[in-house]
C-alpha positions, 0 to 999 in steps of 0.5 A: 499499499502506497502512502497515498493509498494509506492516506486515502484509507484514512480519510474513508475511515474519518468519513465513515466515523463522521457519518456514524456520529451524524446518524447517532446525533440525529437519532438522539434528536429523535430524527428518524423515519418519522421525524421529531416527536414532541408531546402535544399535551405539554402545557407551554405550546410556545416552548415547544414551538421554539424547541421544535424549531431549533430541533428541526434546524439543527436536524436539518443541518446535520442531514445536509452534512450526513448527505455530503459525507455519504456522497463522499463515501459513494465516491470511494465506492464508484472510484471517483474520490479524490477527482473534481466533479467538474474537470475530473482532475485530481484534487490535492491530498492537502485539500482532501485532508481539509475537507474530505 
């Protein structure tokens, strides 16, 4: 295995770890197949509304990041990781390390 292969394997492992952490965080927030679940009988509906808005905004951002990570992992599977999507030229190793 070359140093480039080792670096690529390490980047993939980092992405897998990030994907798993994002999925866990979304699960902790109650995001899943049915979305966020709140008690409709809670007395302070304005607090529930505010908390729901915050949770949904955070969840949307986490889901967006998760989609980007899964997209990058898909590039490993189809052997296009490390190449620009526009021009197909190789992306520098430093750039990939900064934003895998």
